[in-house]
DSSP file (Angstrom, degrees, kcal/mol; ACC not computed):
  #  RESIDUE AA STRUCTURE BP1 BP2  ACC     N-H-->O    O-->H-N    N-H-->O    O-->H-N    TCO  KAPPA ALPHA  PHI   PSI    X-CA   Y-CA   Z-CA
    1    1 A M              0   0    0      0, 0.0     2,-0.2     0, 0.0     0, 0.0   0.000 360.0 360.0 360.0 154.9   12.1   25.0  145.1
    2    2 A R     >  -     0   0    0      1,-0.1     4,-2.4     4,-0.0     3,-0.5  -0.496 360.0-119.4 -82.1 153.2   10.9   22.0  143.4
    3    3 A E  H  > S+     0   0    0      1,-0.2     4,-2.6     2,-0.2     5,-0.2   0.862 113.3  54.2 -49.0 -41.9   12.4   18.7  143.8
    4    4 A E  H  > S+     0   0    0      2,-0.2     4,-1.9     1,-0.2    -1,-0.2   0.855 108.6  48.1 -68.7 -37.3   13.3   18.4  140.2
    5    5 A T  H  > S+     0   0    0     -3,-0.5     4,-2.7     2,-0.2    -1,-0.2   0.924 112.0  49.9 -72.2 -44.2   15.2   21.8  140.2
    6    6 A V  H  X S+     0   0    0     -4,-2.4     4,-2.4     1,-0.2    -2,-0.2   0.883 111.2  49.8 -59.7 -37.8   17.1   20.7  143.4
    7    7 A S  H  X S+     0   0    0     -4,-2.6     4,-3.0    -5,-0.3     5,-0.2   0.952 111.2  49.7 -69.1 -43.4   18.0   17.4  141.7
    8    8 A R  H  X S+     0   0    0     -4,-1.9     4,-3.1     1,-0.2     5,-0.2   0.946 111.6  47.0 -58.2 -51.1   19.2   19.3  138.7
    9    9 A I  H  X S+     0   0    0     -4,-2.7     4,-2.5     2,-0.2    -1,-0.2   0.925 111.8  50.4 -61.5 -43.3   21.3   21.6  140.7
   10   10 A L  H  X S+     0   0    0     -4,-2.4     4,-2.9     1,-0.2    -2,-0.2   0.934 110.9  50.7 -58.9 -45.1   22.8   18.7  142.7
   11   11 A N  H  X S+     0   0    0     -4,-3.0     4,-2.7     1,-0.2    -2,-0.2   0.894 112.0  46.6 -59.2 -42.7   23.6   16.9  139.3
   12   12 A V  H  X S+     0   0    0     -4,-3.1     4,-2.7    -5,-0.2    -1,-0.2   0.905 112.2  49.8 -63.6 -41.2   25.3   20.0  138.0
   13   13 A E  H  X S+     0   0    0     -4,-2.5     4,-3.0    -5,-0.2    -2,-0.2   0.916 112.6  47.5 -66.5 -43.9   27.2   20.4  141.2
   14   14 A R  H  X S+     0   0    0     -4,-2.9     4,-2.4    -5,-0.2    -2,-0.2   0.918 113.4  49.3 -64.6 -40.1   28.3   16.7  141.1
   15   15 A D  H  X S+     0   0    0     -4,-2.7     4,-2.6     2,-0.2    -2,-0.2   0.911 110.4  48.5 -62.3 -43.1   29.3   17.0  137.4
   16   16 A A  H  X S+     0   0    0     -4,-2.7     4,-2.7     2,-0.2    -2,-0.2   0.928 111.4  51.8 -62.2 -43.9   31.3   20.2  138.0
   17   17 A T  H  X S+     0   0    0     -4,-3.0     4,-2.3     1,-0.2    -2,-0.2   0.908 112.2  44.8 -61.8 -41.6   33.0   18.3  141.0
   18   18 A L  H  X S+     0   0    0     -4,-2.4     4,-2.7     2,-0.2    -1,-0.2   0.885 113.5  50.9 -67.6 -37.9   33.9   15.3  138.7
   19   19 A L  H  X S+     0   0    0     -4,-2.6     4,-2.7     2,-0.2     5,-0.2   0.924 111.2  48.6 -67.4 -40.7   35.1   17.7  136.0
   20   20 A Y  H  X S+     0   0    0     -4,-2.7     4,-2.2     2,-0.2    -2,-0.2   0.904 112.8  47.0 -59.9 -46.3   37.3   19.5  138.5
   21   21 A E  H  X S+     0   0    0     -4,-2.3     4,-2.9     2,-0.2     5,-0.2   0.934 112.4  49.9 -64.6 -44.2   38.8   16.2  139.9
   22   22 A D  H  X S+     0   0    0     -4,-2.7     4,-2.1     1,-0.2    -2,-0.2   0.905 112.6  46.5 -63.4 -38.2   39.4   15.0  136.3
   23   23 A A  H  X S+     0   0    0     -4,-2.7     4,-2.2     2,-0.2    -1,-0.2   0.893 112.0  52.1 -71.0 -34.6   41.2   18.3  135.4
   24   24 A R  H  X S+     0   0    0     -4,-2.2     4,-1.9    -5,-0.2    -2,-0.2   0.960 113.1  44.2 -59.9 -53.4   43.2   18.1  138.7
   25   25 A R  H  X S+     0   0    0     -4,-2.9     4,-2.1     1,-0.2    -2,-0.2   0.860 114.0  50.3 -60.0 -37.0   44.3   14.5  137.8
   26   26 A E  H  X S+     0   0    0     -4,-2.1     4,-2.7    -5,-0.2    -1,-0.2   0.905 110.3  49.1 -68.6 -40.7   45.1   15.5  134.3
   27   27 A A  H  X S+     0   0    0     -4,-2.2     4,-2.0     2,-0.2    -2,-0.2   0.832 110.8  50.1 -68.6 -31.3   47.1   18.4  135.4
   28   28 A A  H  X S+     0   0    0     -4,-1.9     4,-2.3     2,-0.2    -1,-0.2   0.860 110.6  51.2 -70.9 -40.9   49.0   16.3  137.9
   29   29 A Q  H  X S+     0   0    0     -4,-2.1     4,-2.3     2,-0.2    -2,-0.2   0.900 109.5  49.3 -59.4 -44.5   49.7   13.8  135.1
   30   30 A I  H  X S+     0   0    0     -4,-2.7     4,-2.3     1,-0.2    -2,-0.2   0.903 111.8  48.3 -65.5 -41.9   50.9   16.6  132.8
   31   31 A V  H  X S+     0   0    0     -4,-2.0     4,-2.3     2,-0.2    -1,-0.2   0.876 110.8  50.2 -68.0 -35.1   53.2   17.9  135.5
   32   32 A A  H  X S+     0   0    0     -4,-2.3     4,-2.1     2,-0.2    -1,-0.2   0.894 111.7  48.9 -68.6 -39.3   54.6   14.5  136.3
   33   33 A A  H  X S+     0   0    0     -4,-2.3     4,-2.6     2,-0.2    -2,-0.2   0.896 111.2  50.2 -69.6 -38.5   55.3   13.8  132.6
   34   34 A A  H  X S+     0   0    0     -4,-2.3     4,-2.5     2,-0.2    -2,-0.2   0.898 109.1  50.9 -66.2 -39.3   57.0   17.2  132.2
   35   35 A Q  H  X S+     0   0    0     -4,-2.3     4,-2.1     2,-0.2    -1,-0.2   0.890 111.4  48.5 -60.9 -39.2   59.2   16.5  135.2
   36   36 A T  H  X S+     0   0    0     -4,-2.1     4,-1.9     2,-0.2    -2,-0.2   0.888 111.4  49.0 -68.5 -40.3   60.2   13.2  133.7
   37   37 A A  H  X S+     0   0    0     -4,-2.6     4,-2.9     2,-0.2     5,-0.2   0.920 112.1  48.5 -66.6 -41.2   60.9   14.7  130.4
   38   38 A V  H  X S+     0   0    0     -4,-2.5     4,-2.2     2,-0.2    -1,-0.2   0.904 110.3  51.5 -56.9 -42.9   63.0   17.4  132.0
   39   39 A A  H  X S+     0   0    0     -4,-2.1     4,-1.9     1,-0.2    -1,-0.2   0.889 112.1  47.7 -67.4 -37.7   64.9   14.9  134.1
   40   40 A Q  H  X S+     0   0    0     -4,-1.9     4,-2.4     2,-0.2    -2,-0.2   0.888 112.6  47.2 -62.4 -49.2   65.6   12.9  130.9
   41   41 A Q  H  X S+     0   0    0     -4,-2.9     4,-2.8     2,-0.2    -2,-0.2   0.845 109.0  54.5 -60.5 -35.4   66.7   15.9  129.0
   42   42 A R  H  X S+     0   0    0     -4,-2.2     4,-2.8    -5,-0.2    -2,-0.2   0.914 110.0  47.9 -68.3 -43.0   68.9   16.9  131.9
   43   43 A K  H  X S+     0   0    0     -4,-1.9     4,-2.1     2,-0.2    -2,-0.2   0.923 111.9  47.9 -60.1 -47.2   70.5   13.5  131.8
   44   44 A Q  H  X S+     0   0    0     -4,-2.4     4,-3.0     2,-0.2    -2,-0.2   0.943 113.7  49.0 -61.6 -49.6   71.1   13.6  128.1
   45   45 A A  H  X S+     0   0    0     -4,-2.8     4,-2.7     1,-0.2    -2,-0.2   0.920 111.4  49.5 -53.2 -48.7   72.5   17.1  128.4
   46   46 A L  H  X S+     0   0    0     -4,-2.8     4,-2.1     2,-0.2    -1,-0.2   0.873 110.6  48.3 -59.9 -39.3   74.7   16.1  131.0
   47   47 A A  H  X S+     0   0    0     -4,-2.1     4,-2.4     2,-0.2    -2,-0.2   0.923 111.5  50.8 -63.9 -47.5   76.0   13.1  129.2
   48   48 A A  H  X S+     0   0    0     -4,-3.0     4,-2.1     1,-0.2    -2,-0.2   0.880 109.7  49.5 -64.7 -38.8   76.6   15.2  126.2
   49   49 A M  H  X S+     0   0    0     -4,-2.7     4,-2.9     2,-0.2    -1,-0.2   0.899 111.6  49.9 -62.3 -42.3   78.6   17.8  128.2
   50   50 A R  H  X S+     0   0    0     -4,-2.1     4,-2.7     2,-0.2    -2,-0.2   0.918 110.6  49.2 -62.5 -43.1   80.7   15.0  129.8
   51   51 A Q  H  X S+     0   0    0     -4,-2.4     4,-1.8     1,-0.2    -1,-0.2   0.918 113.8  46.0 -68.5 -38.3   81.4   13.5  126.4
   52   52 A K  H  X S+     0   0    0     -4,-2.1     4,-3.1     2,-0.2    -2,-0.2   0.922 110.5  52.4 -68.2 -38.2   82.5   17.0  125.1
   53   53 A A  H  X S+     0   0    0     -4,-2.9     4,-2.9     1,-0.2    -2,-0.2   0.950 112.2  48.0 -61.4 -44.7   84.6   17.7  128.2
   54   54 A A  H  X S+     0   0    0     -4,-2.7     4,-1.9     1,-0.2    -1,-0.2   0.835 111.4  48.5 -68.6 -26.1   86.3   14.4  127.5
   55   55 A Q  H  X S+     0   0    0     -4,-1.8     4,-3.0     2,-0.2    -1,-0.2   0.929 112.3  48.9 -70.9 -47.4   86.8   15.1  123.9
   56   56 A I  H  X S+     0   0    0     -4,-3.1     4,-2.2     1,-0.2    -2,-0.2   0.916 112.0  50.3 -55.8 -47.6   88.2   18.6  124.8
   57   57 A L  H  X S+     0   0    0     -4,-2.9     4,-2.6     2,-0.2    -1,-0.2   0.894 110.4  48.3 -63.6 -44.0   90.6   17.0  127.3
   58   58 A A  H  X S+     0   0    0     -4,-1.9     4,-2.7     1,-0.2    -1,-0.2   0.888 111.3  50.3 -70.1 -35.2   91.9   14.4  124.9
   59   59 A Q  H  X S+     0   0    0     -4,-3.0     4,-2.3     2,-0.2    -1,-0.2   0.915 110.9  49.4 -63.6 -35.3   92.5   17.1  122.3
   60   60 A G  H  X S+     0   0    0     -4,-2.2     4,-2.5     2,-0.2    -2,-0.2   0.923 112.0  48.3 -64.8 -47.3   94.4   19.1  124.8
   61   61 A R  H  X S+     0   0    0     -4,-2.6     4,-3.3     1,-0.2     5,-0.2   0.937 112.2  49.9 -57.8 -46.7   96.4   16.1  125.8
   62   62 A Q  H  X S+     0   0    0     -4,-2.7     4,-1.8     1,-0.2    -2,-0.2   0.902 111.6  46.5 -62.9 -41.7   97.1   15.4  122.2
   63   63 A A  H  X S+     0   0    0     -4,-2.3     4,-2.7     2,-0.2    -1,-0.2   0.891 114.1  49.2 -64.1 -42.6   98.2   19.0  121.5
   64   64 A A  H  X S+     0   0    0     -4,-2.5     4,-3.0     2,-0.2    -2,-0.2   0.921 110.6  49.9 -65.5 -44.5  100.4   19.0  124.6
   65   65 A D  H  X S+     0   0    0     -4,-3.3     4,-2.4     1,-0.2    -1,-0.2   0.880 111.2  50.1 -64.1 -34.5  102.0   15.7  123.7
   66   66 A S  H  X S+     0   0    0     -4,-1.8     4,-1.8    -5,-0.2    -2,-0.2   0.931 113.2  45.3 -68.3 -45.5  102.7   17.0  120.2
   67   67 A Q  H  X S+     0   0    0     -4,-2.7     4,-3.1     2,-0.2     5,-0.3   0.914 112.4  51.2 -63.4 -38.5  104.3   20.2  121.6
   68   68 A R  H  X S+     0   0    0     -4,-3.0     4,-3.1     1,-0.2     5,-0.3   0.960 110.3  49.6 -60.8 -48.1  106.3   18.2  124.1
   69   69 A A  H  X S+     0   0    0     -4,-2.4     4,-2.4     1,-0.2    -1,-0.2   0.865 111.9  49.2 -63.8 -36.8  107.6   15.9  121.3
   70   70 A D  H  X S+     0   0    0     -4,-1.8     4,-2.4     2,-0.2    -1,-0.2   0.879 112.1  47.0 -64.7 -44.4  108.5   19.0  119.3
   71   71 A V  H  X S+     0   0    0     -4,-3.1     4,-2.9     1,-0.2     5,-0.3   0.918 113.0  49.8 -70.6 -38.5  110.4   20.7  122.1
   72   72 A I  H  X S+     0   0    0     -4,-3.1     4,-3.0    -5,-0.3     5,-0.2   0.943 111.6  47.9 -66.6 -39.3  112.2   17.4  122.9
   73   73 A A  H  X S+     0   0    0     -4,-2.4     4,-2.2    -5,-0.3    -2,-0.2   0.925 113.7  46.7 -68.5 -36.1  113.2   17.0  119.3
   74   74 A H  H  X S+     0   0    0     -4,-2.4     4,-3.1     2,-0.2     5,-0.2   0.918 112.5  51.7 -62.1 -44.5  114.4   20.7  119.1
   75   75 A A  H  X S+     0   0    0     -4,-2.9     4,-2.7    -5,-0.2    -2,-0.2   0.925 110.4  48.0 -62.5 -41.8  116.3   20.2  122.4
   76   76 A G  H  X S+     0   0    0     -4,-3.0     4,-2.3    -5,-0.3    -1,-0.2   0.909 112.6  47.9 -65.0 -37.3  118.0   17.1  121.0
   77   77 A A  H  X S+     0   0    0     -4,-2.2     4,-2.4    -5,-0.2    -2,-0.2   0.914 114.4  47.4 -60.2 -45.7  118.9   18.9  117.8
   78   78 A D  H  X S+     0   0    0     -4,-3.1     4,-2.5     2,-0.2    -2,-0.2   0.903 111.6  50.1 -69.6 -40.1  120.2   21.8  119.9
   79   79 A A  H  X S+     0   0    0     -4,-2.7     4,-2.5    -5,-0.2    -1,-0.2   0.919 111.0  49.9 -64.0 -42.0  122.2   19.5  122.2
   80   80 A Q  H  X S+     0   0    0     -4,-2.3     4,-2.5     2,-0.2    -2,-0.2   0.885 110.4  48.7 -58.8 -43.0  123.7   17.8  119.2
   81   81 A T  H  X S+     0   0    0     -4,-2.4     4,-2.6     2,-0.2     5,-0.2   0.910 112.5  48.6 -69.1 -37.7  124.7   21.1  117.6
   82   82 A L  H  X S+     0   0    0     -4,-2.5     4,-2.5     2,-0.2    -2,-0.2   0.890 110.9  51.2 -70.0 -33.3  126.3   22.3  120.9
   83   83 A E  H  X S+     0   0    0     -4,-2.5     4,-2.6     2,-0.2    -2,-0.2   0.940 112.1  46.4 -61.1 -45.4  128.1   19.1  121.3
   84   84 A T  H  X S+     0   0    0     -4,-2.5     4,-2.4     2,-0.2    -2,-0.2   0.938 116.8  42.2 -53.6 -52.6  129.5   19.4  117.8
   85   85 A V  H  X S+     0   0    0     -4,-2.6     4,-2.3     1,-0.2    -1,-0.2   0.876 114.7  53.4 -69.1 -38.6  130.5   23.1  118.2
   86   86 A S  H  X S+     0   0    0     -4,-2.5     4,-2.2    -5,-0.2    -1,-0.2   0.894 109.1  49.1 -63.8 -44.8  131.9   22.1  121.8
   87   87 A A  H  X S+     0   0    0     -4,-2.6     4,-2.5     2,-0.2    -2,-0.2   0.907 112.1  47.9 -65.6 -43.2  134.1   19.2  120.2
   88   88 A R  H  X S+     0   0    0     -4,-2.4     4,-2.3     1,-0.2    -2,-0.2   0.906 113.2  46.4 -67.9 -35.0  135.4   21.5  117.6
   89   89 A H  H  X S+     0   0    0     -4,-2.3     4,-2.6     2,-0.2    -2,-0.2   0.849 113.1  50.7 -71.9 -33.3  136.3   24.3  120.1
   90   90 A F  H  X S+     0   0    0     -4,-2.2     4,-3.0     2,-0.2     5,-0.2   0.936 109.9  49.8 -66.6 -46.2  137.9   21.6  122.4
   91   91 A A  H  X S+     0   0    0     -4,-2.5     4,-1.7     2,-0.2    -2,-0.2   0.890 111.7  49.8 -66.8 -37.9  139.9   20.3  119.5
   92   92 A D  H  X S+     0   0    0     -4,-2.3     4,-2.7     2,-0.2    -2,-0.2   0.939 110.8  49.3 -55.0 -50.7  141.0   23.9  118.7
   93   93 A A  H  X S+     0   0    0     -4,-2.6     4,-2.6     1,-0.2    -2,-0.2   0.879 111.3  47.6 -61.9 -39.6  142.0   24.5  122.3
   94   94 A V  H  X S+     0   0    0     -4,-3.0     4,-2.7     2,-0.2    -1,-0.2   0.879 112.6  48.7 -67.4 -35.3  144.0   21.3  122.4
   95   95 A T  H  X S+     0   0    0     -4,-1.7     4,-2.5    -5,-0.2     5,-0.3   0.929 112.3  50.4 -70.7 -45.1  145.7   22.2  119.2
   96   96 A L  H  X S+     0   0    0     -4,-2.7     4,-2.3     2,-0.2    -2,-0.2   0.952 112.8  45.3 -55.4 -50.2  146.4   25.8  120.6
   97   97 A V  H  X S+     0   0    0     -4,-2.6     4,-3.0     1,-0.2     5,-0.3   0.950 113.4  50.4 -67.1 -42.9  147.9   24.4  123.9
   98   98 A L  H  X S+     0   0    0     -4,-2.7     4,-2.6     1,-0.2     6,-0.3   0.876 110.1  49.1 -63.6 -30.5  150.0   21.8  122.0
   99   99 A D  H  X>S+     0   0    0     -4,-2.5     5,-1.8     2,-0.2     4,-1.4   0.906 112.4  49.3 -67.1 -42.3  151.3   24.5  119.7
  100  100 A Q  H  <5S+     0   0    0     -4,-2.3    -2,-0.2    -5,-0.3    -1,-0.2   0.896 114.4  44.7 -59.9 -45.3  152.1   26.6  122.8
  101  101 A V  H  <5S+     0   0    0     -4,-3.0    -2,-0.2     1,-0.2    -1,-0.2   0.888 115.9  45.4 -76.4 -39.9  153.9   23.8  124.5
  102  102 A T  H  <5S-     0   0    0     -4,-2.6    -1,-0.2    -5,-0.3    -2,-0.2   0.669 111.0-118.5 -74.6 -15.3  155.8   22.7  121.4
  103  103 A G  T  <5S+     0   0    0     -4,-1.4    -3,-0.2    -5,-0.2    -4,-0.1   0.642  77.3 125.1  88.8  10.3  156.8   26.2  120.5
  104  104 A R      <       0   0    0     -5,-1.8    -4,-0.2    -6,-0.3    -5,-0.1   0.748 360.0 360.0 -78.4 -22.6  155.0   26.2  117.2
  105  105 A A              0   0    0     -6,-1.1    -1,-0.2    -9,-0.1    -5,-0.1   0.415 360.0 360.0 -91.0 360.0  153.0   29.2  117.9
């Protein structure tokens, strides 16, 4: 082979090697950038899910507090009603006993 042909072949081989190395570096940069983007998206998604979970928890607590207040209010009203009925029955029982003792009945 002629020296010029050998030189051209070596130049083409060198250029191919440089292109290969450039492509490999660029691919590594793309992979690193993608990994960074994925990590950032993961952090953002995790933060959003934590915020949503906190919101759901707060809503659940608020609903539970509201229901508890309703139950306590109804229980208080029921207790007042029972106390009133009980006092009336007690008064009726006392009157009955007094009537029995005094001979009015």
